[in-house]
N, C-alpha and C positions, 0 to 999 in steps of 0.2 A: 686440629686445624679449625680456624674460624670459618663460620658459615660463608661469609663474603668471599674469603680466599678460595674456599672449595668451589663456589659457583664460578669464579673467574678462571680457576684452573680447568674446570670441566669445559667452559666455553672456549678456552684457549686450545685444548686438545681437539675439540670438534672442528675448530677453524683450521688447525694444522692438518687434520685428516682431510678436510675438504680441499685445502690448497695442495697438499701433497698427493691427492688422488689423481691429479693430472699427470700423465706420463710425459716427462720432458723429452722433446725431440732433439732437433739439431742444435749445436752450439755455434752461434754466429759471432764473429769477432769484429770489434770496432777499435781501431780503424783498419785492422788487418784485412777484413773482408768487405767492410762498408766504411765509407769516409765519414758518415755521420750516424748518430744514434737513431735519428728519425728514419734514415735510409734502412737501417737494420730492422726497425719496427715495421716499416712498409713491407719488407720482404719476408718477415717472420710469419710462420703459421702456428696453429694451436700447439702449445707445449714447447715451443722453441725458447732458447734463451739468448739474449744479446749480452755478451761479456765485454765490458768497456775497459780498455787499457788506461793507465794513468795519463792525465792530461787535462786541459781545459777546453771544453767544447762550447763554442759560441752558437747556441741554437736553443730552440724551444721544441718540446716533443709532445705528441698526442698518442696515447696507447691504442686508439682506434677500436676500442672494444675487444681487443685481443687478449686471450689468456696466455700471456707470455711473461717471462722473467727478464727484467732489465737490471743488471747488477754490475758493480765495479769488479775489476780484477784484483785491486789492491786496497780497497777501502776508500772512505770519503775524504780522507786527508789529502789524497793525491789525485782525486777524480772529481772534476767540477763541471756541472752544466751551468753556464752563464747565460742568462736570458737576455742580456744586452739592453736591459731597461725598455723592452719592447712588448711586454705582455706577460702572461702566465708562463712559467718555465715548464711545468709538467701538467698536462690535462688528462683527466679521466672523465669523459663526458658522453660515453656511448654504452652505458650499462655494463661496465666492466665488473667482473666478479673477483673473488679472492684469488683466482688463478692469475690475475693481473698483478704483478709484483714488482715493486721498485725497492731495491736493496743496495745500500752501501755507497751512495753518491752524495756530493755536496750540491745543493740546489740554491742558486744565488742570483741576485740582480734581476728579479722578476718584478713586474709592476701591475699585474692583474689583468682581468678581462672585464669589459664593460657589460653590466647586467642590471636588471631590475627584478630580482626574485621576490616571491611572496614573503612578507614579513620584514623586508628591508627596503630602504630607499635605493634609488639608482646610484650606481657608482662602480668602482673597480673592485673585483673580488679575486682572492687567491693569488697573491704575488708569486709565491713559490710553487704551490700545488693547488689545483682546483679540482674538486670532485663534485659532480652534479649529474642530474638526469638518472637517478637510481643506481649510480655506480658504487661498487663496494670493493675497492682494491685493497691490497696488503702493502703497507708502507713501513719499512723497517730499516733501522741502522743507518739512517741518512743524517746529514747535517743540513739544516734548512736555515740559511743565514743571509742577512743583508737584503731582504726583499721588502717591497712596499706595496700597499694597496689601501683603498678606503676601508675595506672589511677583510679580515683574515689575511694579514700580510704574509704570514708564514704558510698557513694551510687554511683553505676555506672549503667547507663541506655543505652543500645545498642539496636537500632531498637525496641523501646518499648515506651509506653506512660502511665506511672503510674501517679497517683495523690499523691504527697508528701506533706503532710499537718501537720502543728503544731508539728513538730519534733524539738528536740534539737540535732544539729549535730556539734560536737566539738572534738577537740584534735585528729583529724585524720591526717595521714601523707601520702602524695603521692610522690613517687620518681620521677614522671613525672608531670602530670597535674591533677587538680581536687581533692584538698585535702578534701573538704566537699562533693561535688557532681560533677559528670561528666555526661553530656548528649551528646550522639553521635547518630545521626539519630533518634532523639527522639522528640515526641510532648508532653512532660511531662507538667503537671501543678505543679508548685512549689509555695506553698502559706503558709504564716503565720509560716514559720520556723525561728528558731534562729540558725544561722550558724556562729560559732565563734571559734577562736583559732585553726584553721586548718592550715596545712603547705603543700606547694607543692614546689618541687625543680625547676619546670619550671613555667607554667602559671596556674592561677585560683586556688589560695590557698583556697578561699571560694567556688567558683563554676566555672567550665569550660563547655562551650557549643560549640559544633562543628556540622556542617551539620544538624542543628536541627531547630525546629519551636516551641519553648516552650512558655508557659504563666507563667511569673514570677511576683508575686505580694505579697505585704504586708510582705515581709521577712526582717529580720535584719541580715546583714552581717558585722561582726566587729572583729577586732584583728586577722585577717587572714594574713599570712605572707609567702613570699618566700625569699630566701637568698640574692637575688639581688635587692629587693625593686621595682619590676616591676609590674606584672599583678596579684595583690593579692586579689582583691574583686571578681569581675565577669569578666571572660575572654570569649569573644564571637568570634568565627571564622566561616566564611562562613555560617552564619545563618540568619534567619528572626525571626518573632515572636514579643513578647512584654516583656519589663521590665517596668512595670507600677504600679501606684497606691501605693505610699508610701512605697516602699522598702526603708529601711534605710541602706545606705552603708557608714560605718563610721569607722575611725581610723584603716584602714587596712595599712599594711606595703608595699605599692605599689599603683598602680592606683586603684581608686575606681571601675571603669568600663572600660574595654578595648574592642574596637570593631574593628575587622580586617576582611576585605573583607565581610562585613555584611551589611544587610539592615534590621535593627531591630528598633522598636520604643522604645525609652527610655523616659518615661514621668511621671510626677507627683511624682518623688522620692526625697528623701533627701540624698545628697551626700556630706559628710563633714568630715574634719579631716583626710583625707587620705594623705599619704606621699610617693611620687614616686621618685625613684632614676633614673628617666628618664623624658620624656615629659608627660604632662597630669596628673596632680595630681588627679583631680576629674574624668575626662573622657579623654581617649586617643582613637583617631580614625585614622586608616590607611586604605586607599583604601575602604572607606565605604561611603554609601549614606543613613545613618540612620537619622531618625527624633528624635531630642533631644529637648523636649518641656516641659515647665512648671515645671522644676525641681528647687529645691533649691541646689545650688552648692556653698558651702562656706567653708572657713577655710582649704582648701587643699593646699599642697605644692608640688613643683616639682623641681628637680635639673636641668631639661631641660626646654624647653619653655612650656608655658601654665599651670599656676598653677591651673586654673579652668578646662579648656578644651584645648586640642591640636588636631589639624587636620593635618594629613600628607597625601597629595594626596587624599583628601576626599572632595566631594561636598555634604556635609551633610546639613540638615535643622536644624538650631539652633534657636529656636523660643520660646519666652515667658518665659525665664529662669531668675531666680534671681541668679546672679553671683557676689559674694561679699567676701571680706576679703581673697582672695586667693593670694598665693605668688609663683612667679617663680624666681629661682636663675639665670635664663638666660634671658628670654624675654617673654612678654605677661603674665602679672599677672593674668588677667582674661581669655584671649583667645590668642592662637598662631596658625597661619595658615602657613603651608609650602607647596608650590605648590598646593594650594587648593582654591576652589572658592565656599564656602558654601553660603547659604542664612542665614544672621544674622539679625533677625527681632524681634522687641518688647522685647528685653532683657534689664535688668537693670544691668549694671556693676558698682559696688560701692566699693570703698576703696580696690581695688586690688593693688598689688605692683610687680615690677620687678627690677632686678639688672643685669646689670647696669641701672641706673635710666632713661636713655633716650629711652630705648627699650620697650616702650609700657606697661605702668602700666595697662591700660585697655585692648587694643587689639594690637597685633603685627602681621604684614603681611610681608611675605618674599617669595622669589623664585617664582616670577610670580603668586602670589595669587591675584585673582580678584573677591572677594566676593561682593554680594549685601549687604550693611549695611544700614538698614532702620528702623525707628521707635524706636531706642534704646536710652537709657540714659547711658552715659559713664561719671561718675562723681567721683570726690574726690579720685582719685588714690593715695594711700599712698606714692608710689614712682613710677615715670615714667609718660610719657605723656599719653594723653588719647588714641590716635590712632597713630601708627607708621608704616610707609611703607618702604620697602627696596627691592633691587634686582628685579626691574621691576614689582613690585606689583601695580595694578591699580584698586582699589576698586571703586564701584559706591556707593556714600553716599548720602542718602536723608532722610530728616525729623528726624534727630538725635539731641539730646541735649548733647553736649560735654563740660563739665564745671568743673572747680575747680581742674584740674589735674596739674602735673608739666609741664605745657604747654599742649595745647589741641591737636595739631597735630605735628608730628615729622617725621624726615627722608624725604622721598619723598612725604609724604602726605601734600598737600597744605591745607591751612586754608579754611575750608568749611563754616565758619560762615556766615550766610546771603545768602547762595546759596542753591537752591533746597530744601528749607524748613528746613535747618539745623540752629540751634540756639546755643548760648553759654550763657545760663542763669541758675541761681540756680534752680534746679528742685524742690526744697522745699520738700525734703523727710522727713518723720519722722526719729527720731534718729535710728530706727531699720534698715533704709536703704531700706525697702521693700515697703512702702506705700507712695504715693504722697498726699500732703495736698490740701485742698481746696484753690484755687487760684494759684496752680502751673502752670507755663507756658507750662507744658507738657500735660495738660488736653486738649483733642480734638485737639492735634497739630500734630498727625501722618497722615498717608495716609491709607485709607481703602483697597486700592488695593494691599497692601503688600502681597507677596506670603506666603502660608502656615499659613494664619491667623487662629488662634484658636478660638473656640466658647466661651471659658472661659479664664480668666487670670490665673496666676500662682497658685492661691489658690481656683480656681473653681468658681469665681464670673463671672457673665455674661459679655461678651465682644461682641459687641461694644455698648457703652452707650452715651447719650447726657450729658456729664459731666459738661459742662458750661451752660446748660439750655438755649441754643439759638435756640432750635427747630431742630437741626441737629445732628445726631448721627455720631460722628467721633472718631476713635480709639485714645487712649492716647499713648504717647511715653512711652516706658519702659514696664516692665512685669506686672505692676499693672494697673487695670482699675478703675479710680475714679468713685464712685457712690455717687451722691449728696444726695441720700436718705439714705445713711448709712455712715455718716461721721466718726463714731468711729470704723468701720470695725468689728463689732461684729456679722454680719450676719442678723441683724434685721433692717428693714426700720423704719424711723421716722414717727411719727403720721401725719405730714404734707403731707407725700407721701402716706397716706392710710395704713401705717404700725402700729405696736403696740409697738415700742420702745419709752418709755416715756421720755428718756433722751439720745439723740443721740450724746451727747458730752462725754459720759462716757461708755466705753465698759463693765464696771462691772454692768451696769444697763440695763436689758432687760428681756423679758418674759422667757428666759431660765435660768435666774440666780436665785439662792436661796435667799430668804429673809434673811437679816442679822439683827438679833434683836438689838433694842436699838441704831440704828445709825441715826435715823431720816430720812431715805431714803426709798422710795418705790423701793427696789432692783429688784423685779420681775414684776413691772409694772402692778400689779393687782388692783391698786387704793387704796390699804391699806398700811399704814406705820407701820413697826416694829411689824407686827403680828408674833406670834410664839415666843415672848420673854420669858424670864425666870421669873417665879413668885415664890416667896418663901413664904410659909405659915408656921407659927410656931404653932405646936400643943402642947398645955399645958395639 
């Protein structure tokens, strides 16, 4: 299990234990016992639960600091709290704890609360849900839809640390920032949510984060938009924390993730199909020293530099990423650096493109950018040279394979082939562009002393290994670490290495695969062929 996943699982268990530690008291019915949800909350005491029957409830509610559960009887599809366009629909403003739980309702038609919190201009906050004044509620399995506010149209968290889990947050509109979620001075956990089709006139149509230290994991953010095509997925300002473990940030109308004056870890995510009307289609960084590691960054486009990633005055750590099939209409199909000196290590840049074609299909460096570029594969740029330097940029390049581009080096970048461990040979990637084949010149061809070396490669496999079986463990070039014991990359070692994969040339054959009847293959490696087939008996 990956380290980030382990940490989130542990945190989740602790929170569930804390929430579950309260002994629930009486079950109060709405509307059976109380005409309104707020009436039930008013009457409830510690540990009670208000169970809400299907229907639409025209009201706004305040948890009043109580450790109680408010849940629907039949789920959010049939149970709606309609705020009547008269303020925030659900308020947590009295120091609520994880014992204050909102589960299984639709929260709609809220317009927010007038506030002027630190770090934000005056305006309306939290159209659907507002958490403030140190509150830390548990918000799960809700539909938060059709709300408006200046900031945080779906959910706004100010000086609060809620756990926001497994919600659908969609079709909310912020006149300023945070269409779906806005976090300000918050240590929220945001997990397993689907955040889609939200809109913000400024930044963070999906999510905006400022002055915060959140844990953001396992979410889907898609189809969020702003009118200028800029910071549409996740916008992070002056924050730390983590955006890790398979967040899927896809098809947003702007940057997938924007990092401004931030030191945050962005690792293990899928960032694809985003379309920015500025630099950085997948990730945009400005004045940031963030760690960007082990992500899949593919199929993004930018009208400015950096179809995959753009760095402006940022000395980030860009390590172990798969960066492929990205397109810049300016320069740097995979990566563009402006007055930046990041560490660029163990990435695979594959089939990226830039226009005009000379300005770095793989990597573009300008305005005195002097990064360390080591252990990378920069290959088969669809349009543009592999690495292009201009305006006094002076990178240090060691142990890279730059091959098959429209020219390997361009501009002020001199040819590094044969110098400092750099090569120009076919990396012999599989057609997916992710994995290196047995016999690749990139196997055991890197340098172990590269900074910010990760314990695993982009898909969680152990790094560093002895890929060429010469008795010495040396890191491979690129994002993938070749494992001679798992040639088909199915996660099971071959029998010759002490594993139980009976056919390591076929990823569809391993102990975790179901047996396919009547194909003559031992699909699940249990020593039997075609067990479980269909037998037809005719009864007369």
